[in-house]
PADRENBA-409161 format. One record per residue (C-alpha): residue number from 1; residue in one letter; x, y, z. Coordinates in steps of 0.25 Angstrom, whole numbers, plus 5000, padded with zeros to 4 digits. Example, Ala and Ser with C-alpha at 12.3 -4.5 7.8 and 13.67 -1.06 7.14 Angstrom:
<nodes>
  pos  code     x     y     z
    1     A  5049  4982  5031
    2     S  5055  4996  5029
</nodes>
This chain:
<nodes>
  pos  code     x     y     z
    1     M  5677  5350  4780
    2     R  5673  5363  4785
    3     H  5663  5364  4773
    4     L  5657  5350  4777
    5     V  5656  5354  4791
    6     I  5650  5368  4789
    7     G  5641  5364  4777
    8     L  5635  5352  4784
    9     T  5632  5361  4797
   10     A  5625  5371  4788
   11     A  5617  5360  4782
   12     S  5612  5355  4795
   13     L  5608  5369  4801
   14     Q  5595  5369  4794
   15     A  5591  5356  4788
   16     P  5579  5355  4779
   17     A  5568  5362  4786
   18     W  5556  5371  4785
   19     A  5551  5384  4791
   20     S  5559  5384  4804
   21     D  5552  5397  4807
   22     V  5541  5398  4796
   23     P  5528  5395  4802
   24     Q  5516  5389  4794
   25     P  5511  5398  4783
   26     A  5500  5407  4787
   27     S  5486  5404  4783
   28     P  5474  5414  4782
   29     R  5465  5403  4786
   30     D  5471  5403  4800
   31     P  5463  5411  4809
   32     L  5469  5422  4816
   33     V  5463  5418  4829
   34     A  5463  5403  4831
   35     S  5455  5396  4841
   36     A  5467  5387  4844
   37     P  5482  5386  4840
   38     R  5485  5379  4827
   39     L  5497  5370  4826
   40     S  5505  5367  4813
   41     V  5517  5358  4811
   42     T  5526  5359  4799
   43     S  5537  5349  4794
   44     Y  5546  5354  4783
   45     L  5558  5351  4774
   46     W  5568  5362  4770
   47     A  5578  5358  4758
   48     T  5588  5368  4762
   49     A  5601  5372  4755
   50     I  5611  5380  4764
   51     D  5620  5392  4759
   52     G  5629  5401  4767
   53     R  5642  5400  4776
   54     S  5644  5394  4789
   55     A  5654  5390  4800
   56     T  5648  5380  4809
   57     F  5660  5373  4814
   58     P  5670  5384  4820
   59     P  5682  5385  4818
   60     L  5679  5380  4804
   61     P  5677  5392  4794
   62     A  5664  5396  4788
   63     A  5661  5389  4775
   64     D  5651  5392  4764
   65     I  5638  5383  4763
   66     H  5631  5379  4751
   67     L  5622  5366  4753
   68     R  5611  5361  4745
   69     F  5599  5354  4751
   70     R  5605  5340  4747
   71     D  5618  5343  4754
   72     V  5610  5346  4767
   73     L  5601  5334  4765
   74     K  5613  5324  4762
   75     E  5619  5326  4776
   76     L  5606  5327  4784
   77     N  5603  5317  4795
   78     G  5590  5322  4798
   79     A  5581  5333  4802
   80     M  5569  5336  4810
   81     M  5560  5349  4807
   82     A  5546  5354  4810
   83     S  5539  5366  4814
   84     A  5526  5369  4822
   85     E  5517  5382  4822
   86     M  5506  5385  4832
   87     R  5496  5396  4827
   88     M  5487  5404  4837
   89     G  5479  5414  4831
   90     R  5489  5425  4825
   91     W  5501  5419  4832
   92     S  5509  5406  4828
   93     V  5521  5400  4834
   94     L  5531  5391  4826
   95     V  5541  5381  4831
   96     D  5551  5375  4821
   97     G  5562  5365  4824
   98     Q  5573  5358  4815
   99     F  5584  5348  4817
  100     S  5594  5342  4808
  101     Q  5607  5334  4808
  102     V  5617  5333  4797
  103     T  5629  5323  4798
  104     S  5640  5322  4788
  105     G  5654  5316  4787
  106     G  5666  5314  4779
  107     N  5680  5308  4778
  108     L  5692  5317  4781
  109     P  5704  5316  4772
  110     S  5714  5317  4784
  111     P  5719  5303  4790
  112     F  5718  5309  4804
  113     F  5703  5310  4803
  114     S  5694  5300  4796
  115     A  5680  5308  4795
  116     L  5671  5319  4800
  117     K  5657  5319  4804
  118     L  5648  5331  4805
  119     R  5635  5332  4812
  120     S  5626  5344  4812
  121     Q  5613  5346  4819
  122     S  5604  5358  4818
  123     T  5592  5363  4826
  124     T  5583  5375  4823
  125     V  5571  5379  4831
  126     Q  5562  5390  4828
  127     G  5551  5397  4836
  128     S  5542  5408  4830
  129     V  5530  5416  4833
  130     F  5521  5422  4822
  131     Y  5510  5432  4822
  132     R  5499  5432  4810
  133     A  5500  5447  4806
  134     Y  5491  5446  4794
  135     E  5481  5436  4789
  136     G  5473  5439  4776
  137     A  5465  5430  4766
  138     S  5477  5424  4760
  139     L  5489  5431  4767
  140     S  5495  5430  4781
  141     L  5507  5435  4788
  142     D  5514  5430  4801
  143     V  5525  5438  4808
  144     G  5534  5432  4819
  145     A  5547  5430  4826
  146     G  5554  5418  4832
  147     V  5567  5412  4836
  148     R  5575  5402  4827
  149     F  5585  5393  4835
  150     W  5597  5386  4828
  151     N  5606  5375  4833
  152     L  5618  5369  4825
  153     S  5626  5357  4831
  154     N  5638  5351  4824
  155     R  5647  5339  4827
  156     L  5660  5337  4819
  157     E  5667  5323  4821
  158     I  5680  5320  4814
  159     L  5683  5306  4815
  160     P  5697  5300  4818
  161     G  5707  5295  4808
  162     L  5722  5292  4811
  163     A  5722  5303  4821
  164     N  5712  5295  4830
  165     L  5706  5309  4833
  166     R  5691  5312  4833
  167     I  5686  5326  4833
  168     D  5672  5329  4838
  169     H  5667  5344  4836
  170     R  5654  5349  4840
  171     D  5648  5363  4838
  172     S  5634  5369  4839
  173     E  5628  5383  4838
  174     A  5614  5388  4842
  175     W  5607  5401  4840
  176     A  5593  5407  4840
  177     D  5588  5418  4830
  178     P  5576  5427  4832
  179     V  5568  5428  4819
  180     I  5556  5437  4814
  181     G  5548  5432  4802
  182     A  5535  5432  4794
  183     R  5527  5423  4786
  184     L  5517  5425  4775
  185     G  5506  5416  4771
  186     V  5498  5417  4758
  187     E  5486  5408  4754
  188     L  5488  5405  4739
  189     G  5474  5399  4737
  190     G  5469  5385  4740
  191     P  5479  5377  4748
  192     W  5491  5385  4744
  193     G  5498  5395  4752
  194     L  5511  5402  4753
  195     T  5520  5406  4765
  196     V  5532  5416  4765
  197     A  5540  5417  4778
  198     G  5553  5422  4783
  199     D  5561  5427  4795
  200     V  5573  5434  4799
  201     G  5581  5434  4812
  202     G  5594  5432  4820
  203     F  5597  5446  4821
  204     G  5610  5443  4828
  205     A  5603  5436  4840
  206     G  5606  5422  4834
  207     S  5611  5423  4820
  208     Q  5615  5435  4813
  209     L  5603  5433  4803
  210     T  5593  5423  4800
  211     W  5581  5423  4790
  212     Q  5573  5414  4782
  213     G  5562  5414  4771
  214     L  5552  5404  4767
  215     G  5541  5403  4756
  216     S  5532  5391  4754
  217     V  5520  5387  4746
  218     N  5510  5379  4755
  219     Y  5499  5369  4752
  220     A  5488  5366  4761
  221     W  5486  5351  4760
  222     S  5475  5351  4770
  223     E  5470  5360  4781
  224     K  5481  5354  4790
  225     L  5493  5351  4781
  226     T  5501  5361  4772
  227     L  5512  5358  4763
  228     K  5523  5369  4760
  229     A  5534  5370  4750
  230     G  5544  5382  4749
  231     Y  5557  5388  4751
  232     R  5565  5393  4763
  233     A  5578  5400  4766
  234     L  5584  5402  4780
  235     H  5597  5410  4783
  236     V  5605  5411  4796
  237     D  5618  5418  4799
  238     Y  5623  5414  4813
  239     R  5637  5417  4818
  240     H  5643  5414  4831
  241     G  5658  5413  4833
  242     G  5664  5404  4823
  243     F  5650  5398  4819
  244     S  5643  5404  4808
  245     Y  5631  5400  4800
  246     D  5626  5409  4789
  247     V  5618  5401  4779
  248     T  5605  5401  4771
  249     Q  5597  5389  4770
  250     H  5586  5388  4758
  251     G  5578  5378  4751
  252     P  5564  5373  4748
  253     A  5555  5368  4759
  254     V  5543  5359  4761
  255     A  5534  5358  4773
  256     A  5521  5352  4778
  257     T  5513  5359  4789
  258     Y  5502  5352  4797
  259     R  5492  5360  4805
  260     F  5485  5354  4817
</nodes>
């Protein structure tokens, strides 16, 4: 049962998502000094697998996690995710939010209890500020810093059987990670472009360590709409008391960005 509880909790912490702290790819066509702020909004899907080790229901011991995307998707009730970036000259501000809920259940072999039900909710909110350090004819570089906030909430219900006893256990954990990062934008010619981005953080302030990397190929469908496809990996190692979450999430991702 502990593998079910820990595995599904891990599956919910980052449901399919895109670029929680990776702003829109830089473009040399953007002026360094803009007459007015420019807003862009991105919707995304991240087909993530999860690998690592976690104990998210103390005092249950830690268990290894190896979940494919179809395992995560099977128990997913729903998810909401979006990001927005405001660019003002050399500066840009990014805010990203994700929410997901996973529910699973199963019968218990003991006659004293009939079944169990697990509900896991996760929320991640990212805020970052970036500065355009370099912009050339086909290459641009942004550097920046931000904070990634995590919240994980679990509820485990064990339904009564012959014992006529119901167990309802709830647990939650929240932390914030400072991060520093950079993104590189490359124009490949015509409507095609490339983005490479990453960050590292935690530093013991929230998690022991967190990092992520992203690479995407971008296609400018129009002046306002850009489609993206790539691969993303996100790692976090958080420990507090008996709670631990040391996992890497990775998989292909797709996104669409609309610029106002």
